[in-house]
C-alpha positions in Angstrom: -7.9 -33.1 13.9 -6.2 -29.8 15.3 -4.9 -27.3 13.1 -1.9 -25.2 14.1 0.7 -22.6 12.7 4.6 -23.5 13.6 7.1 -21.3 13.0 8.5 -21.9 9.7 12.5 -22.5 9.1 14.0 -21.6 5.6 15.0 -25.3 5.4 11.7 -27.3 6.1 11.0 -29.8 3.8 7.5 -29.6 3.8 7.6 -25.9 2.9 10.0 -26.4 0.2 7.0 -28.4 -1.8 4.7 -25.4 -1.3 7.2 -23.1 -2.5 7.9 -24.8 -5.3 4.0 -25.1 -6.0 3.6 -21.4 -5.7 6.6 -21.0 -8.1 4.6 -22.9 -10.6 1.6 -20.9 -10.3 3.7 -17.4 -11.1 5.0 -19.0 -14.1 2.0 -20.4 -15.5 0.7 -16.7 -15.0 3.8 -15.1 -16.1 4.3 -13.2 -13.0 7.6 -11.8 -12.1 8.6 -13.6 -8.7 10.3 -17.0 -9.0 10.8 -19.2 -5.8 14.3 -17.7 -4.9 12.5 -14.1 -4.8 9.5 -15.3 -2.9 11.7 -17.1 -0.3 14.1 -14.1 -0.1 11.1 -11.9 0.6 9.9 -14.6 3.3 13.4 -15.0 5.2 16.0 -11.9 4.5 13.8 -8.8 3.8 15.4 -6.6 6.2 13.1 -3.4 5.6 10.1 -5.7 7.1 9.4 -8.1 10.0 8.1 -11.1 8.8 6.3 -14.0 10.9 6.2 -17.3 8.6 4.2 -20.4 9.5 3.8 -23.7 7.9 0.1 -24.8 8.4 -0.5 -27.9 10.1 -3.5 -30.0 10.4 -2.2 -32.7 13.3 0.9 -33.8 11.9 0.7 -33.0 8.1 1.6 -29.6 6.8 -1.3 -28.3 4.3 0.2 -25.1 3.6 2.1 -21.9 4.5 1.3 -18.5 5.4 3.3 -15.5 6.3 2.5 -12.0 8.0 5.1 -9.0 6.9 5.3 -5.7 8.6 6.5 -2.9 7.1 5.5 -0.6 9.9 4.1 -1.5 13.3 0.8 -0.9 12.1 0.6 -1.9 8.2 1.7 -5.3 6.6 0.2 -7.9 4.4 -0.8 -11.5 4.7 -0.2 -14.1 2.4 -1.5 -17.7 2.2 -0.8 -20.5 0.2 -2.9 -24.1 0.5 -3.9 -26.5 -2.2 -7.5 -27.0 -0.5 -9.4 -24.1 0.5 -10.9 -26.0 3.1 -7.7 -25.2 5.2 -8.5 -21.2 5.0 -11.1 -20.9 7.4 -9.1 -22.5 10.5 -5.7 -20.9 9.1 -7.0 -17.5 9.2 -9.0 -18.0 12.5 -5.5 -18.9 14.0 -4.0 -15.7 12.2 -6.7 -13.7 14.0 -6.3 -15.2 17.6 -2.6 -14.5 17.1 -3.2 -10.7 17.1 -1.7 -10.1 13.4 -5.0 -7.9 12.7 -5.0 -6.0 16.0 -4.5 -2.4 15.3 -2.8 -3.2 12.2 -4.4 -2.7 8.5 -3.3 -6.3 6.9 -3.6 -6.6 2.8 -4.7 -10.0 1.6 -2.3 -11.5 -0.6 -3.4 -14.6 -2.0 -1.4 -17.1 -4.4 -4.6 -18.8 -5.1 -8.4 -18.9 -3.6 -8.5 -15.1 -3.3 -12.2 -14.6 -3.3 -12.5 -17.5 -0.5 -10.1 -15.7 1.7 -11.9 -12.3 1.6 -15.0 -14.1 2.2 -13.7 -15.4 5.3 -12.1 -12.1 6.7 -15.6 -10.8 6.4 -17.1 -13.9 8.2 -14.3 -13.3 10.8 -16.0 -9.9 11.6 -12.7 -8.1 10.5 -13.3 -4.4 9.4 -12.4 -4.3 5.4 -10.9 -1.3 3.5 -11.4 -1.6 0.0 -8.8 0.0 -2.3 -7.9 0.5 -6.1 -4.5 0.7 -7.4 -3.9 2.4 -10.6 -1.2 3.3 -13.1 -0.6 6.1 -15.5 2.0 5.7 -18.8 3.4 9.2 -18.7 3.5 9.1 -22.6 -0.5 8.9 -22.2 -0.8 11.7 -19.7 -3.6 14.0 -20.6 -1.5 17.3 -21.1 -4.8 19.7 -21.9 -5.9 18.7 -18.7 -2.7 19.0 -16.3 -1.3 22.0 -18.2 -4.9 23.9 -18.4 -4.5 27.7 -17.4 -4.8 28.3 -13.4 -6.0 31.6 -12.5 -5.0 31.0 -8.7 -1.8 32.5 -7.2 0.1 29.6 -5.6 3.9 28.8 -5.1 5.1 25.3 -5.1 8.7 24.4 -3.0 10.5 21.1 -2.3 8.6 19.0 0.6 11.6 18.3 2.9 12.1 16.5 5.8 12.1 19.4 8.0 8.6 20.1 7.4 7.3 16.5 9.0 6.0 18.2 12.1 3.6 20.3 9.8 2.5 17.7 7.3 1.8 14.8 9.8 -0.5 17.2 11.5 -1.9 18.3 7.7 -2.1 14.7 6.8 -4.3 13.6 9.8 -6.9 16.4 9.6 -7.1 16.0 5.9 -7.8 12.3 5.8 -10.3 13.1 8.3 -12.3 14.5 5.7 -11.7 12.3 2.8 -12.1 9.2 5.0 -9.3 7.5 3.0 -7.4 5.9 5.8 -9.7 6.2 8.8 -8.7 2.8 10.2 -4.9 3.2 9.7 -3.4 3.9 13.0 -0.5 5.9 11.4 -3.2 8.3 9.7 -5.5 9.1 12.4 -2.7 9.9 15.4 -0.2 12.8 14.7 2.7 11.2 16.6 2.2 7.9 14.8 2.1 9.4 11.5 5.1 12.0 12.3 6.8 8.6 12.5 5.8 7.0 10.1 6.9 10.1 7.6 10.5 9.7 9.0 11.0 6.2 8.4 9.6 6.7 4.8 12.1 9.5 4.3 14.8 7.2 5.3 13.7 4.9 2.4 11.6 2.0 4.1 9.8 1.9 0.8 12.6 3.5 -1.6 14.2 6.6 -2.4 12.0 9.8 -2.0 11.7 11.3 -5.5 12.7 14.9 -4.4 11.8 16.4 -7.8 8.1 15.2 -7.3 7.8 15.5 -3.6 6.0 19.1 -3.3 4.5 22.0 -0.9 1.6 23.9 -1.7 1.4 27.5 -0.7 -1.3 30.3 -1.0 -0.8 33.8 -0.2 2.3 32.3 2.1 0.3 29.7 3.6 1.5 25.9 3.3 -1.9 24.7 2.4 -0.9 21.0 0.7 1.8 18.6 0.0 2.8 15.2 -1.9 5.2 12.7 -1.5 6.0 10.3 -4.0 8.6 7.8 -3.7 10.5 5.2 -6.0 9.4 1.4 -5.4 10.6 -1.5 -7.7 7.4 -3.1 -9.3 5.7 -4.2 -12.7 9.5 -5.0 -14.0 10.9 -1.5 -13.2 13.8 -1.1 -10.6 12.2 2.6 -10.0 8.6 3.6 -10.6 7.3 6.9 -8.9 4.3 6.0 -6.4 2.4 8.6 -4.6 2.6 7.9 -0.8 0.3 10.8 0.0 -1.0 14.0 -1.2 -3.6 16.1 0.8 -4.9 19.8 1.5 -5.8 21.4 4.4 -9.3 21.4 4.9 -9.5 24.7 5.1 -8.8 24.8 1.5 -10.3 21.8 0.0 -13.1 22.4 -2.4 -11.4 24.9 -4.2 -9.4 23.0 -6.7 -5.7 22.8 -4.9 -5.9 18.9 -4.8 -6.4 18.9 -8.5 -3.5 21.8 -8.8 -0.9 19.8 -7.1 -1.6 16.4 -8.6 -1.0 17.9 -11.6 2.2 19.6 -10.7 3.3 16.2 -9.5 2.8 14.2 -12.6 4.2 16.8 -14.9 7.2 16.8 -12.5 7.4 13.1 -13.1 7.3 13.3 -16.9 10.0 16.0 -16.8 12.0 13.2 -15.2 11.5 10.8 -17.9 9.8 8.0 -16.1 7.5 5.8 -18.2 5.0 4.6 -15.5 4.0 5.6 -12.3 1.3 4.4 -9.8 -0.9 5.0 -6.4 -3.6 3.8 -4.5 -6.8 5.3 -3.5 -9.8 4.0 -1.4 -12.8 3.1 -3.5 -14.9 6.1 -1.7 -12.6 9.0 -2.3 -14.3 9.6 -5.7 -13.0 13.2 -6.2 -9.5 11.9 -6.3 -10.5 9.4 -8.8 -11.9 11.7 -11.3 -9.0 13.4 -11.1 -6.9 10.3 -11.9 -8.6 9.4 -14.5 -8.8 12.6 -16.1 -5.1 12.8 -16.2 -5.0 9.7 -17.6 -4.9 7.2 -15.1 -6.1 3.7 -15.1 -7.4 1.2 -13.0 -5.1 -2.2 -12.4 -6.5 -3.9 -9.4 -8.7 -3.8 -6.4 -7.4 -4.9 -3.4 -8.6 -5.8 0.3 -7.3 -4.7 3.6 -8.7 -5.9 6.7 -8.4 -5.0 10.5 -9.5 -6.2 13.6 -11.1 -2.9 15.3 -10.4 -3.2 19.0 -13.3 -2.3 21.3 
């Protein structure tokens, strides 16, 4: 008995059965996507590169999977099979094909999520565990975000001409927080610069200019935040904090809190109902600020990479 991953075409009849089963699972849990939306994401997403496969055991189709890369170094892996016994050989083949090499891949399971996570660990893939958080803007802790600030500072818009500076700052800042130490695009300045450029070009959605800010102290740029508008949770546009960082030389002085408070105030002024972000579990300083602002935990998600030696 031999497993294989065969390239998946849109009109594959075996796959159609699996898509219908996925649709039924989503409907049972009152989730938004339907089979049309899922297939559109797999076969017609012009903002990502998708590699769809049908999982075969000899000549029998036992599941479907697809790897979606939103950048050359980041993406997600979705896998669906009725029987979890097919997960280990499927993930082994995906690893052998190199889809985890120098890429951070979020695991998305239609079912059997715990089994998928366990197998990724068994395959010696390196994990990065993060949490998603959300804030209803009508629940914003106004006393916290509007508390008097004794420091002198200036806020200005974050614009595309600052990308060279922001890329260097982001790499240096995240060396301290260790928030993205396994992300290729977060540890190399040139790769980070290219990522910032494609974000400005709308790969994830429009930039929310009013909340994408630069913090200056004594005429020195010391930090920035970048906010994009994404479609999620039933909303067409949700402000999402793509990045927020402070120059390491200025960390520990409350500037991260100051900048985080400025951006949420701007977003509330724009009359959005909800906003979101994700943060590495180990970054307790940032999590503490977000919780004091009023953010709630949504979920914990797992990303894996194959560290090349």
